[in-house]
C-alpha positions in Angstrom: 154.3 318.6 166.5 151.2 316.7 167.2 151.4 313.7 169.6 148.8 311.3 170.8 149.1 309.1 174.0 148.6 305.6 173.4 148.3 303.0 176.2 151.3 300.7 176.8 149.4 297.5 176.5 148.5 298.5 172.8 152.0 297.6 171.5 153.4 293.9 171.1 156.9 295.0 169.7 158.2 298.7 169.0 160.2 298.7 165.8 163.6 300.5 165.6 162.1 303.4 163.9 159.0 304.5 166.4 157.9 306.7 163.7 157.0 303.7 161.5 154.3 302.2 164.1 151.0 301.6 162.3 148.0 302.0 164.3 144.3 301.2 163.6 141.2 303.2 163.6 140.9 303.1 167.4 144.4 304.7 167.6 146.2 301.4 168.8 148.6 298.9 167.3 146.8 295.6 167.2 148.0 292.8 169.3 149.8 290.0 167.5 147.8 286.7 166.6 148.7 283.4 168.2 150.6 280.5 166.5 149.7 276.9 167.5 153.1 275.0 167.5 153.5 271.3 167.3 156.7 269.6 168.3 158.4 266.2 167.4 161.4 265.4 169.8 164.2 263.1 169.0 167.7 262.4 171.0 169.5 265.6 169.9 167.0 267.4 167.6 163.6 268.9 167.8 161.2 269.8 164.9 158.6 272.4 165.4 155.8 272.9 162.8 152.9 275.3 162.4 150.3 276.4 159.8 151.0 279.4 157.6 149.7 282.7 159.1 147.9 285.0 156.9 149.7 288.1 156.0 153.3 286.5 157.2 156.3 287.2 154.8 158.7 285.4 157.0 159.2 283.6 160.4 161.9 283.7 163.0 162.0 280.3 164.9 164.1 280.0 168.1 164.9 276.9 170.1 167.3 277.5 173.0 170.3 279.7 171.6 169.6 278.6 167.8 167.4 280.5 165.6 166.4 280.3 161.9 164.6 282.6 159.5 162.1 280.9 157.3 160.4 282.4 154.2 156.5 282.0 154.3 154.9 280.2 151.5 153.8 276.9 152.0 150.8 275.8 153.9 152.8 273.9 156.7 156.0 275.4 157.9 158.6 273.7 159.9 162.1 274.2 161.6 164.5 271.5 162.5 166.8 272.2 165.3 170.0 269.8 165.6 172.9 269.5 167.9 170.7 269.7 171.0 171.5 268.0 174.3 169.8 264.8 174.9 167.3 265.0 177.9 167.1 268.7 177.9 164.2 270.9 177.8 164.2 273.6 175.3 162.0 276.9 175.1 160.6 277.3 171.4 159.3 280.6 170.1 158.0 281.3 166.4 157.4 284.9 165.5 155.6 285.7 162.1 156.4 289.1 160.4 154.9 291.0 157.5 156.5 292.4 154.5 157.2 295.8 156.8 158.7 293.7 159.5 156.2 294.1 161.8 155.2 291.0 164.1 151.8 289.6 163.0 151.7 286.5 165.1 153.7 284.8 167.9 153.7 281.3 169.4 155.7 279.7 172.1 156.2 276.1 173.9 158.5 273.9 175.5 159.9 270.5 174.3 162.5 268.0 175.8 164.8 266.0 173.8 164.8 262.1 174.5 
């Protein structure tokens, strides 16, 4: 069995099957790109939006304890989180995944309901 040591910082996320890790020509897994997020806050809801990520098949958007899986396809993508507490700050994260399930981009921000 042949093995290769890779630096820990080369990985953005380890898949459940570590034998499925793809590496580039330099022998490291590329870092995920960044997603720029925009938010609109209301009394009990937050809308988060972003521009489609090249190579993404789907997104997982999380706001507090809520999460949504969205299919990639349109130029502008958005997720609406309802039932939130008024006046509370929420952490929002969006991860983009390719068709193999590898994270290709990530973004995070905070927003406060009114």
